[in-house]
C-alpha positions as CSV (number, residue, x, y, z in Angstrom):
1,M,118.5,59.3,109.4
2,A,119.8,59.9,112.8
3,I,118.9,62.1,115.8
4,F,120.5,65.4,116.5
5,L,123.8,64.5,114.6
6,T,124.0,63.6,111.0
7,D,126.5,63.1,108.2
8,S,125.9,66.8,107.2
9,S,126.8,68.1,110.7
10,K,129.7,70.6,110.7
11,V,131.5,70.3,114.1
12,I,133.7,72.7,116.0
13,V,135.6,71.9,119.1
14,Q,135.8,74.4,122.0
15,G,139.0,73.6,123.8
16,M,140.5,71.7,120.9
17,T,144.1,72.8,121.5
18,G,144.1,71.3,125.1
19,S,145.4,67.8,125.6
20,E,141.9,66.1,125.9
21,G,140.6,68.3,123.0
22,M,143.5,67.3,120.8
23,K,143.2,63.6,121.6
24,H,139.5,63.3,121.0
25,T,139.5,65.6,118.0
26,Q,141.9,63.1,116.4
27,R,139.5,60.3,117.3
28,M,136.5,62.1,115.9
29,L,138.3,62.9,112.7
30,D,139.4,59.2,112.4
31,S,135.7,58.2,112.7
32,G,134.6,60.5,109.9
33,T,133.3,63.5,111.7
34,N,133.5,66.7,109.7
35,I,135.5,68.9,112.1
36,V,135.6,72.3,110.6
37,G,137.3,74.4,113.3
38,G,138.5,74.8,116.9
39,V,138.0,77.7,119.3
40,N,140.7,79.2,121.4
41,P,140.9,83.1,121.7
42,K,144.7,82.8,122.5
43,K,145.4,80.8,119.3
44,A,143.1,82.4,116.8
45,G,144.4,82.5,113.3
46,T,146.6,79.3,113.7
47,T,145.9,75.9,112.4
48,V,146.4,72.4,114.0
49,D,147.6,69.5,111.9
50,F,146.2,66.1,112.7
51,E,147.2,62.6,111.6
52,G,145.7,61.7,108.2
53,G,146.5,65.1,106.7
54,T,143.7,67.2,108.1
55,S,144.5,70.8,109.1
56,V,141.9,72.4,111.3
57,P,141.8,76.2,111.7
58,V,141.5,77.8,115.1
59,F,139.1,80.7,115.6
60,G,138.9,83.3,118.4
61,S,135.2,82.7,119.1
62,V,132.3,80.4,118.3
63,D,130.6,83.2,116.4
64,E,133.6,83.7,114.2
65,A,133.9,79.9,113.7
66,M,130.3,79.6,112.7
67,A,130.5,82.6,110.3
68,E,133.6,81.2,108.6
69,T,132.6,77.5,108.4
70,G,128.8,77.2,108.8
71,A,129.3,75.0,111.9
72,D,126.1,73.8,113.6
73,V,127.6,71.6,116.4
74,S,130.1,72.3,119.1
75,V,131.9,69.8,121.3
76,L,133.2,71.3,124.5
77,F,136.4,70.1,126.2
78,V,136.6,73.1,128.6
79,P,137.7,73.0,132.3
80,P,134.7,73.0,134.7
81,A,135.4,76.6,135.9
82,F,135.1,77.9,132.3
83,T,132.3,75.6,131.0
84,K,129.4,77.9,131.7
85,G,131.1,80.8,129.9
86,A,131.9,78.6,126.9
87,V,128.3,77.3,126.7
88,V,126.9,80.8,127.0
89,E,129.2,81.9,124.1
90,A,128.0,79.0,122.0
91,V,124.3,79.8,122.7
92,D,124.9,83.5,122.0
93,A,126.3,82.5,118.6
94,G,123.2,80.4,117.9
95,I,124.9,77.0,117.6
96,G,122.3,74.2,117.1
97,L,123.9,71.6,119.3
98,A,126.4,71.9,122.1
99,V,127.8,68.6,123.5
100,V,129.4,69.3,126.9
101,I,131.8,66.5,127.7
102,T,133.3,68.2,130.9
103,E,132.9,66.4,134.2
104,G,132.7,68.3,137.5
105,V,130.7,71.3,136.3
106,P,129.0,73.0,139.3
107,V,125.3,72.1,139.3
108,H,124.3,75.8,139.6
109,D,126.4,76.6,136.5
110,T,124.6,73.8,134.6
111,A,121.2,75.1,135.8
112,E,122.1,78.6,134.5
113,F,123.4,77.6,131.1
114,R,120.6,75.1,130.5
115,A,118.0,77.7,131.3
116,Y,119.9,80.2,129.0
117,A,119.9,77.7,126.2
118,E,116.2,76.9,126.6
119,S,115.3,80.6,126.6
120,S,117.3,81.1,123.3
121,G,115.2,78.5,121.6
122,K,118.1,77.7,119.3
123,T,120.6,75.5,121.2
124,R,120.2,71.9,122.3
125,I,122.6,70.9,125.2
126,V,123.8,67.4,125.6
127,G,125.5,66.8,128.9
128,P,127.5,67.9,130.9
129,N,129.5,64.9,132.2
130,C,128.6,62.8,129.2
131,P,130.3,60.8,126.4
132,G,128.4,62.7,123.7
133,I,126.5,61.4,120.7
134,I,127.4,59.1,117.8
135,S,125.5,58.3,114.6
136,P,127.5,55.3,113.4
137,G,128.9,55.7,109.9
138,K,127.8,59.4,109.8
139,S,129.3,61.5,112.6
140,N,130.7,61.3,116.2
141,A,130.6,64.2,118.6
142,G,132.4,63.4,121.8
143,I,134.4,60.5,123.2
144,I,132.3,57.4,122.3
145,P,134.5,54.8,120.5
146,A,133.5,54.6,116.9
147,D,134.6,51.1,116.1
148,I,132.5,48.9,118.5
149,T,129.3,48.9,116.4
150,K,127.9,49.7,113.0
151,A,125.0,51.6,111.6
152,G,121.7,50.0,112.1
153,R,118.1,50.6,113.3
154,I,118.4,50.7,117.1
155,G,118.3,53.9,119.1
156,L,120.2,54.1,122.4
157,V,119.9,56.7,125.2
158,S,121.9,56.2,128.4
159,K,122.9,58.0,131.5
160,S,126.1,56.0,131.7
161,G,129.0,56.3,129.4
162,T,130.5,52.8,129.9
163,L,127.1,51.2,129.7
164,T,126.6,53.1,126.4
165,Y,129.7,51.4,125.1
166,Q,128.8,48.0,126.4
167,M,125.3,48.1,124.9
168,M,126.7,49.2,121.5
169,Y,129.1,46.2,121.6
170,E,126.4,43.7,122.8
171,L,124.1,44.6,119.8
172,R,126.9,45.3,117.3
173,D,125.4,42.7,114.9
174,F,122.3,44.8,114.6
175,G,123.8,48.3,114.8
176,F,122.5,51.7,115.8
177,S,120.9,54.7,114.2
178,S,122.2,57.0,117.0
179,C,123.6,56.5,120.5
180,I,123.4,59.4,122.9
181,G,125.0,59.5,126.4
182,I,123.0,62.2,128.3
183,G,125.2,62.2,131.4
184,G,124.5,61.3,135.0
185,D,124.5,64.7,136.7
186,P,121.4,65.9,138.6
187,I,120.8,68.6,136.0
188,I,121.4,67.9,132.3
189,G,120.4,69.3,129.0
190,T,118.9,66.6,126.8
191,T,116.8,64.0,128.8
192,H,115.6,60.5,128.2
193,I,112.3,61.9,127.2
194,D,113.9,64.3,124.6
195,A,115.8,61.3,123.0
196,L,112.7,59.0,123.1
197,A,110.7,61.7,121.3
198,A,113.4,62.1,118.6
199,F,113.7,58.3,118.1
200,E,109.9,58.0,117.9
201,E,110.0,60.5,115.0
202,D,113.0,59.0,113.2
203,P,111.8,56.7,110.4
204,E,115.0,54.7,110.5
205,T,114.9,53.8,114.2
206,D,112.8,50.7,114.8
207,A,113.4,50.2,118.6
208,V,115.0,51.9,121.5
209,V,117.3,50.8,124.4
210,M,117.0,53.1,127.4
211,I,119.6,52.9,130.1
212,G,119.1,54.6,133.5
213,E,120.5,54.3,136.9
214,I,119.4,54.6,140.5
215,G,118.6,58.0,141.9
216,G,116.2,60.8,140.9
217,D,113.0,60.2,139.0
218,A,114.1,60.6,135.3
219,E,113.2,56.9,134.5
220,E,109.8,57.1,136.1
221,R,109.0,60.3,134.1
222,A,110.3,58.6,130.9
223,A,107.9,55.6,131.6
224,A,105.0,58.0,131.8
225,Y,106.1,59.6,128.5
226,I,106.5,56.2,126.8
227,K,103.0,55.2,127.9
228,D,101.4,58.2,126.1
229,H,103.8,59.0,123.2
230,V,106.0,56.1,122.1
231,S,104.8,53.4,119.8
232,K,108.1,51.7,119.1
233,P,109.4,48.9,121.3
234,V,111.6,50.0,124.2
235,V,113.9,47.9,126.3
236,G,115.4,49.2,129.5
237,Y,118.2,48.6,132.0
238,V,118.6,50.3,135.3
239,A,122.1,50.3,136.8
240,G,122.3,49.8,140.6
241,F,120.2,46.7,141.4
242,T,122.9,45.5,143.8
243,A,123.6,48.9,145.4
244,P,123.4,49.0,149.2
245,E,120.5,51.0,150.5
246,G,121.3,54.6,151.2
247,K,124.5,54.5,149.2
248,T,125.5,57.4,147.1
249,M,126.9,56.2,143.8
250,G,129.6,57.7,141.6
251,H,127.3,59.8,139.4
252,A,126.2,63.0,141.0
253,G,122.6,62.2,140.1
254,A,122.5,58.7,141.6
255,I,121.3,59.6,145.1
256,V,118.7,57.3,146.6
257,S,116.3,58.3,149.3
258,G,114.1,55.6,150.8
259,S,112.3,53.7,148.1
260,S,112.3,56.6,145.8
261,G,114.9,56.3,143.0
262,T,115.7,52.6,143.6
263,A,116.4,50.3,140.7
264,A,113.4,48.1,141.6
265,A,111.0,51.1,141.7
266,K,112.3,52.2,138.2
267,K,112.0,48.7,136.8
268,E,108.4,48.5,138.1
269,A,107.5,51.8,136.5
270,L,108.9,50.9,133.2
271,E,107.4,47.4,133.1
272,A,104.0,48.8,134.0
273,V,104.0,50.6,130.6
274,G,105.2,47.6,128.6
275,V,109.0,48.2,128.6
276,K,111.0,45.0,129.0
277,V,113.7,45.5,131.6
278,G,116.8,43.4,131.9
279,K,118.6,42.7,135.2
280,T,122.0,42.9,133.5
281,P,123.2,44.7,130.3
282,S,123.6,41.4,128.5
283,E,120.1,40.3,129.5
284,T,118.8,43.7,128.2
285,A,120.6,43.2,124.9
286,Q,119.1,39.8,124.6
287,L,115.6,41.2,125.1
288,M,116.2,43.7,122.3
289,R,117.6,40.9,120.1
290,E,114.5,38.9,120.6
291,I,112.2,41.8,119.7
292,L,114.2,42.5,116.5
293,E,114.4,38.9,115.4
294,T,110.6,38.4,115.7
295,S,109.5,41.7,114.2
């Protein structure tokens, strides 16, 4: 099992023929992802040959790609100015999962396409400004390196891309069911709570690592959800313990005001509901290791 992305997922890439789209489509193919098409209205009807002997057809629209291939996942490598239109197109076509890698999407655009996707009732958004989602050994939708861990029974949800990769590496001896980078923007599609709910329901996920960061109240809301709805052990890490007070961090969502949104406040909220919180990524991994070794 895995959450949101499985070995039966059929993936298309919006923006596949651009430089980033080409590079990461190759990496996804190399990691075993079933890429069934690309989308570019200007290059519809062509095919793109990738290393390893795979030829991927290019379609003029998401609707056409889905009709021809049965695709149920789209990964978007689309410039910020065109991201909203691309997501709306995917939602209109009824795609089940849209993974928006693009950084720098205007917040009001994200607010609009998230609301549009929610109103459709058909499309889950991951991102924007995220590394995507990987179910090791099954499928990889996005830019997460596929060779730093193996399949296992830990679930991982993280605001930070690089910390996603580090935690995957730190716990590579145990492996992961799914790892999802939800992105650090103020408005995102899939949240910590969405991922926690999915991991709670997944019979092959035994425990969850949740990585947050300073700013906002997402981690506090996740703590409240864990208290009432999550029975599996959860270990947490909050990036930004050493951040100077009042400092705006690199992620658009990491804006701290007074005591609200600090790493200490988030750690306190999580520990109050039984989540063990590490002060460093390595300490967090060790806490998870201890849970798994004694369970």
